[in-house]
N, C-alpha and C positions, 0 to 999 in steps of 0.2 A: 843310788840303786844302779849295779851293773847290770846291763843287758846284752846278751849275745844273740845276734840274728843268724839264723841258720836256714839253709834250704829245707824244704818241707820234708825230703827223703832223708834227711839228717836226723838221727836220734841222740838225744843228750848224752848217752852213754852210762846211764845208771837207770835203776829199777824206778817205777812209778809207785808211790805209796798211797796215793789217794787220787782219784779222778773225778772231775766234776764237769758237768755239761753247761754250756752258756745257751740260754734260751730266749730267743727274741720274738716279741709280737709285733707284727706289721701293723702300724698304726691305720693303714688305709683299708687292709682286709679283715684285721684282728686275727689273722692266722699265725699260729705259734709254729716256730720252727727251730731246730738245732743250728746254730752258727759257729760254735767254738768249743774247744776242749781246755780245761785248766788242769794240769797235772802237778801235784806235790811230788817231787822227786825225793827219793831216800837220802840224799846227800844235803837236804834242806833247801834246793833250789826249786824253782817254779818254770814251768814251760807252758806256754800258751800257743796255741795253733787254730786256724780256721777249719771248718770242715768243707768238704767240696759240694758243689751243687747248691750254692747258696740262693735264697730268696733274691730275685732279680732286683726287688726295692732295696736290699739291705747295703748299706755302705760300710766299708771298714772302719773300725775305731782309732781315733787319733792316735791312741798309744801304740797301735798295732795296724800300722797303715798298709802292710802288704799281705794280701790274703795267701800268697804262696810261700810264706816263710813260718819258721818256728821262733818264737821269742823266749828265750832263757834268761832268767833273772836271779840275782841272789837273795831278793826279798819278794814279797807278794806284791804284784803291780798294782798301782794307785787305783786303777779302775775298780778292782776287787776289795782294796782296803776300805774305800769309800762307802762299801755296802755293808760294813761290819762295824757296831757300835764300839767306840773307843773305850778301852779299859780305864781310863781316866775319867770317864763320866760319873758323878755320884750314883747314878742309878745303874750302874753295871753290875754290882753283885747281885742285885734282885732280877736283872735281866738274865744274868747267867743262870740263876736258879730256876726262872721260868723255862729255860731251854733245857733243863735236866743236866746241866753241866756242873754237877756237884763234885765230882771227883777232880784232884788236882792234876793239871796238865791236859783236861780234855777240851778246854775252850780255846783251841787253836782257830785262826781265822777260818780256815778250810772247814772245820766241824760246824761253826757258826753259820757260814754260808750255806752248809748242806741243809741245816734244819730249819733256817728261816727263809731261804730262797734268795737273799740278797736283794730283794726289791727296793727300789727307789720311786719316789713321786715324780722325778725328773725324767724318766725315760721308760722303756718298756721291757728291759732285760730281767731275767731272773737266772739263778743258778741252782742246779739239782745234782744230787748225788747220782752217780752213774750205778745204774742197777745191773750191772754185769756181776755174774757169781765169782766168788772166791771159793775154790773147793766145792763147788756145786751149790753154794749157799749164798743168799743175799741178806744183809741186813742193813736197814736204813731207818732214819727218823725224819719226821717232818711236821710242821704245825699245821692243823687243819684250817680249811678256810670257810668263811661264809657263816659262822655260828650265829651271828645276829640277823642274818637274813632269812633264816628258818623257823618258821613259827614253833615256839616251844622248845627250841634247841638249847637256849642258855639254861633253862631249868633242868633238862634231860643231862646236860653235861655237868651241872652242878651235882647231880646223883651219881656220877660215874665213880668207879673206884680204880685206883692204879692198879695196873695189870689185868684189867676186865677186858674180855675179847670183844672186839668190834667186827662189823661186817660190811663189807663192799658190796654196792648195789648200784649197777649200771642206771642212767636216767636219760634214756634217748628222747624223752619228752621234753628234755631242758630247752628253753627258747634261746639260749645264748650259746650253748655249746652241746651237741646232740652226743658226744663222747663223754659227757660228765659223769662222775663217779660220786654217790652218795656214801656217807659213812653213817651207818646205823648202830644205835646201842642195842637194838634187838629188832626183830622183823617189823618193818614199816614204821619205824621210829627213828627219823634222821637226826643226827646231831651236827653234821658239817658236811662240807665237800672236799674232796681230794682237790689240792691246788690245780688250777688249770694247766700251769706249767709241768706238772708231774703226770697229768692223765695220760698222754700217749705212751710214756715210759711204762706206766703201770699196767696199761692195757696189754703191752708187749709182754711184760713180766709174768701176768696172769696166764697168757697162752703159752709160755715157756716152762712153767713151774708146776710140778705136780699138787703143791699145796701152797697157798699164801695165806699168813695168819697175820692180823692186825690187831694191836692191843692199845690201850690207853695208858701210855707210859706215865704221863704227868697231867693232872688237872690242876691248872692255876687259877684259883677262885678269885683272887684280887687282881688279876691281869686284864689288859685290853682284851675284847673278843678274839683279835687275830692271834693272840698268845694264849688263848684259853686252853687249848687242847693240844698236847704233844703226842703223836702217835708214833708206835714202833712197828716197823714193817718187817717181816721175816718170811722168805721163801724157801722152802725145803722140799726135796732137792730139785735142782732144775733138771729138765729133761735134757737127755744127750742130743747134741746137734747131729 
């Protein structure tokens, strides 16, 4: 993989096709913060850079050692590749279907990262879709969290229909995260949570959009709980800044 290291102020020279945010949970404080940006460029390359004002406890990644540089590569960096199931795995076709990637060409590594969060048991990083609008509109997808931790949720998820509208409900009494957001099938009947690493961005989107619509895009009855419910998020339109 060829990698070019640029000054932070230098742009790769082509437009960005897709932008993902790297989220890090501080293991000492459990605080989630944005630490970097991965851009899929229109010419097939990838660019990674750190954000400014990083958590004092955060240390740069081995693959990207200098915080004030932009790393441009001809293929997806290994740090992110390792967060995507290999297409050579026998279970990949089933996994692909659970993620709603039934159309040809949709299962790019970037799209898989955006839908799954790219979590690993060996660190506290996640990857999320950038919820900035395109032409005033945001469309994203994510796997709902915590289905097995909510009493009665698995049974309620099993009764959902593809395309059914879901509802977002703040949960300030949550003992772990006071900014937690529940996903309800109907008023007062939760089926899951919005993943923690997406919560802050979703709060910001709800403040900036005139309407946020959440639907059940896919219900995977035979999948593990963490892959059970794929949600589609749409914000129309965003308020002018």
